[in-house]
C-alpha positions in Angstrom: 203.1 -12.2 155.8 201.2 -13.5 152.9 200.0 -11.0 150.3 196.5 -12.7 151.0 196.6 -11.4 154.6 198.4 -8.2 154.7 199.3 -6.6 158.0 197.5 -3.3 158.3 197.6 -0.6 160.9 194.7 1.3 161.3 195.4 4.9 162.6 192.7 7.5 164.1 193.0 10.5 166.2 190.2 11.8 168.8 186.7 10.9 167.4 183.2 12.0 168.8 182.1 8.5 167.6 181.4 8.0 164.0 185.1 7.4 163.0 185.8 5.3 166.2 182.7 3.3 165.4 183.8 2.6 161.6 187.3 1.7 162.5 186.1 -0.7 165.2 183.5 -2.2 162.8 186.1 -2.4 159.7 188.8 -3.8 161.7 186.6 -6.6 163.0 185.1 -7.4 159.9 188.4 -7.9 158.2 189.6 -10.3 160.9 186.6 -12.0 160.9 186.7 -12.7 157.0 190.5 -13.5 157.3 191.2 -10.8 154.9 193.9 -9.0 156.8 195.9 -8.9 159.9 194.7 -5.7 161.6 196.0 -3.5 164.4 194.9 -0.2 165.7 196.7 2.9 166.8 194.9 5.4 168.6 194.3 7.6 171.8 193.2 5.9 175.1 190.1 7.5 175.6 188.2 6.8 172.4 184.2 6.6 173.3 184.1 3.0 171.4 185.7 -0.1 172.5 188.3 -0.9 170.0 189.4 -4.7 169.1 192.9 -5.8 170.0 195.8 -5.4 169.5 195.4 -1.7 170.4 198.4 0.6 170.5 198.0 3.8 172.4 199.1 7.1 170.5 197.5 10.5 170.9 197.6 12.6 167.6 197.2 16.3 168.7 194.1 18.1 167.7 196.0 21.4 167.1 198.0 22.1 164.2 201.5 22.7 165.9 202.4 21.0 169.1 202.9 17.3 170.0 203.0 15.8 166.5 206.7 15.2 166.7 206.1 12.5 169.4 203.0 11.4 167.8 205.2 10.6 164.5 207.8 8.9 166.7 205.6 6.7 168.5 203.7 5.7 165.1 207.2 5.1 163.4 208.0 2.5 166.3 204.7 0.8 166.0 205.0 0.6 162.2 208.8 -0.7 162.4 208.0 -3.3 165.1 205.0 -4.5 163.6 206.3 -5.2 160.3 203.1 -3.8 158.7 202.3 -3.7 154.8 199.9 -1.0 155.1 199.0 2.3 157.2 195.4 3.1 156.8 194.7 6.5 158.4 191.4 7.9 159.3 191.1 11.7 159.4 193.5 14.6 158.2 195.6 14.8 161.1 196.1 11.1 161.5 196.8 11.2 157.7 199.7 13.6 158.1 201.2 11.9 161.2 200.9 8.5 160.1 202.4 9.2 156.5 205.2 11.3 157.9 206.0 8.0 160.2 205.7 5.7 157.6 207.2 7.4 154.7 211.0 6.5 155.6 209.8 2.9 156.2 208.7 2.3 152.6 205.2 1.4 154.0 202.0 2.1 151.8 199.8 4.7 153.3 196.1 5.0 152.5 193.9 7.7 154.1 190.0 7.9 154.5 189.0 11.5 154.7 185.7 11.4 156.6 184.7 15.0 157.0 185.5 18.6 155.6 186.2 21.9 157.5 184.1 24.6 156.0 184.4 28.4 156.5 180.8 28.8 157.5 181.2 26.7 160.4 184.7 27.2 161.6 185.6 30.7 160.2 187.8 31.4 157.4 191.2 31.4 159.1 190.7 28.1 160.5 189.3 26.9 157.0 192.3 28.3 155.2 194.7 26.3 157.6 192.8 23.0 156.9 193.1 23.6 153.3 197.0 23.4 154.0 196.4 20.1 156.1 194.4 18.5 153.2 197.1 19.2 150.6 199.6 17.7 153.0 197.6 14.7 154.0 196.8 13.8 150.5 200.6 14.1 149.5 201.6 11.8 152.3 199.0 9.2 151.1 199.3 6.8 148.1 195.5 6.4 148.0 192.8 8.6 149.2 189.4 7.2 149.9 186.5 9.8 150.5 183.3 9.1 152.2 181.2 11.0 149.7 181.1 12.6 146.2 181.2 16.1 148.0 184.4 15.4 149.7 185.9 13.8 146.4 185.2 16.8 144.4 186.6 19.2 147.0 189.8 17.3 147.3 190.4 17.0 143.6 189.9 20.5 143.2 192.2 21.3 146.2 195.0 19.0 145.2 194.5 18.7 141.4 197.9 16.8 140.7 196.5 14.0 143.3 193.2 13.7 141.3 194.0 10.1 140.1 195.0 8.9 143.7 191.5 10.1 145.0 188.5 8.1 145.0 184.9 7.9 146.6 184.4 4.9 148.7 181.2 4.8 150.8 181.3 3.7 154.2 178.9 0.3 154.6 177.7 0.2 158.1 177.1 -3.7 158.2 174.0 -5.1 159.7 171.8 -3.3 162.1 173.1 -4.2 165.5 170.8 -6.4 167.7 168.5 -4.6 170.0 169.4 -4.3 173.7 166.3 -2.7 174.6 162.7 -2.8 173.1 160.8 0.1 171.7 158.3 -0.1 174.9 161.6 0.1 177.0 162.9 3.2 175.6 159.6 5.0 175.5 159.1 4.0 179.1 162.6 5.4 180.0 161.8 8.7 178.4 158.3 8.8 180.2 156.3 8.9 176.6 152.6 8.4 176.5 151.1 6.7 173.4 150.2 10.1 172.0 153.7 11.4 171.8 155.9 11.0 168.6 159.5 10.4 169.0 162.2 12.1 167.1 165.9 11.1 167.7 169.1 12.6 166.8 172.7 11.5 167.1 174.7 14.5 167.3 178.0 15.7 168.2 176.9 19.1 170.5 178.7 21.5 168.1 177.6 24.4 166.0 178.0 22.4 162.9 175.0 20.3 163.8 172.6 23.4 164.0 170.6 21.9 167.0 168.7 25.2 167.7 167.2 24.9 164.2 165.8 21.5 165.4 164.6 22.6 168.9 162.6 25.4 167.0 161.2 22.9 164.5 160.3 20.6 167.7 158.6 23.6 169.3 155.9 23.7 166.5 154.9 20.1 166.8 152.8 19.7 170.0 152.9 16.0 170.2 156.7 15.5 169.6 159.5 15.0 171.9 163.1 15.2 170.8 166.0 12.9 172.1 169.6 13.9 171.7 172.1 11.4 171.7 175.7 12.8 171.8 178.1 15.1 173.9 180.2 18.0 172.9 181.8 21.4 173.8 178.3 23.3 173.5 176.2 21.0 175.9 175.6 23.6 178.5 174.6 26.5 175.8 172.5 24.0 173.7 170.5 22.8 177.1 169.8 26.7 177.8 168.6 27.2 174.2 166.4 24.0 174.2 164.9 25.2 177.4 164.0 28.5 176.0 162.8 27.5 172.5 161.1 24.1 173.5 160.5 24.0 177.0 160.4 20.2 178.3 160.4 18.9 175.0 164.0 18.0 174.5 165.9 15.4 176.4 169.7 15.1 176.4 170.8 11.6 176.8 174.4 11.9 176.6 176.8 9.6 174.6 175.8 6.0 174.0 177.9 3.3 173.0 175.2 2.2 170.8 172.6 4.6 169.6 170.5 1.9 167.4 168.0 1.1 170.3 166.8 4.7 170.3 166.9 4.9 166.8 164.7 2.0 166.3 162.5 3.4 169.0 161.8 6.6 167.0 159.2 7.8 164.9 161.6 9.9 162.9 165.4 10.3 162.8 166.3 13.9 162.2 169.6 15.9 161.3 169.5 19.9 161.1 173.3 20.0 160.3 174.9 22.8 158.1 177.2 20.0 156.6 177.5 16.4 157.0 179.6 13.5 155.4 177.4 10.5 155.3 176.7 9.7 159.1 176.7 6.0 160.2 173.8 6.8 162.6 171.5 7.9 159.5 172.4 4.4 157.9 171.5 2.7 161.0 168.2 4.3 160.8 167.7 3.1 157.5 168.6 -0.5 158.3 166.1 -0.5 161.2 163.3 1.2 159.2 163.2 4.6 160.9 162.2 7.5 158.5 164.8 10.2 158.0 164.3 14.1 157.7 167.5 15.9 157.3 169.1 19.0 156.0 170.2 18.6 152.3 174.0 19.3 152.9 177.1 17.3 152.3 176.8 13.6 151.5 173.1 13.4 152.5 171.6 13.8 149.1 173.8 11.0 148.1 172.1 8.8 150.9 168.4 10.2 150.5 166.4 11.4 147.8 163.7 14.0 148.8 160.3 12.7 148.8 161.5 9.2 147.3 163.5 7.9 150.2 163.1 10.4 152.9 162.8 14.2 153.4 165.4 16.8 152.9 165.0 20.5 153.4 167.3 23.5 153.4 169.6 24.2 156.2 168.9 26.8 158.7 165.1 26.6 157.9 163.2 25.5 160.9 159.8 26.1 159.2 160.7 23.6 156.4 162.0 21.1 159.1 159.0 21.4 161.0 156.8 20.8 158.0 158.8 17.8 156.9 158.8 16.3 160.2 155.0 16.7 160.5 154.6 14.7 157.3 156.6 12.0 158.7 155.4 11.9 161.8 151.8 11.9 160.5 152.8 8.3 159.3 150.7 6.7 156.5 151.9 4.8 153.5 154.3 7.5 152.2 156.4 6.7 155.1 156.7 3.0 154.7 157.5 4.0 151.1 160.3 6.1 152.2 161.8 3.5 154.3 161.9 0.7 152.1 163.1 2.6 149.1 166.1 3.9 151.5 166.8 0.4 152.5 167.1 -0.6 148.9 169.3 2.3 148.0 171.6 1.8 150.9 172.3 -2.1 150.3 172.8 -1.1 146.9 175.2 1.8 147.0 176.4 1.8 150.6 177.4 -2.0 150.5 179.5 -3.3 153.2 180.8 -6.0 151.0 181.8 -3.5 148.2 183.6 -1.5 150.8 185.5 -4.4 152.1 186.3 -5.9 149.0 188.1 -2.6 147.6 189.8 -2.0 150.6 191.1 -5.5 150.8 192.1 -5.1 147.3 194.1 -2.0 148.2 195.6 -3.8 151.1 196.8 -6.5 148.8 198.2 -4.5 146.2 200.4 -2.9 149.0 201.5 -6.1 150.3 202.6 -7.4 146.8 
């Protein structure tokens, strides 16, 4: 294959949506621009339709069992496909793909999208993941991090590899086209003209701290919250929502596209105790929906409080309610927030810059 169009295998494990959407978007963009010949390897039950060719391989969630067969399968795919580059997304995919590619002298790139924090998962799991971080970084020739926070953490965790770790913001591309109007979305939810709509796109897991958002919504009498997503705590969170904000929270499940609901919303909200730089928040900016979120992870790299949106401390329902009330009240300040957020996004989270940097890395590997 020509150095100008290197052969690239994108590898990912199970995904709640964000990583899968990124891989699908990236692969499609590289192909459309003629920059790389891209194939994808991942589990068959991904929540997003993947471009073809697609190779089924299941990378286990746990640290112990099933990785040997995944590595064997990946090595076969890499060898048969004569790839120049393997680009893994996530730690487990990075370890297995890096192990598979090592004997074949194929360049391995790794994108780290998330961190595992002790305050979310507990100290034991966090310590295990520190080991996984070190191993994944050692297996990769170059490591891309989706936020400065992740980059700083990995440089501190694996200091001898600091020169191979860089921050590369994930551009989200243009806003997807609408498949439903604002009026249709509001009709679907049964909203009258007075009700303000708050939307969140969130895995139903402890990291997202959704009870904090439910409590904030409970103090906003004219607001309704629509939750897009699924996860292990759905039954528990439904019960909590009914207790804290009865009749004010709608669970809409996973949607292949969330942008129609985000576009119809009066605010996009995140109450997480940690975030990377979520693609749904970037989509909210692109469609002009103001953001109210916790000042955690990569969110301060995306939004500046009272300049391009509102950021509040984590686990503070009163502060989140006050910020939502301000944004839902409308006025010129909200338009100022959304316009500044869009300008900052297009400058710092440029899709063209992301693809240019990755293409350069792929070509360097191919040469």
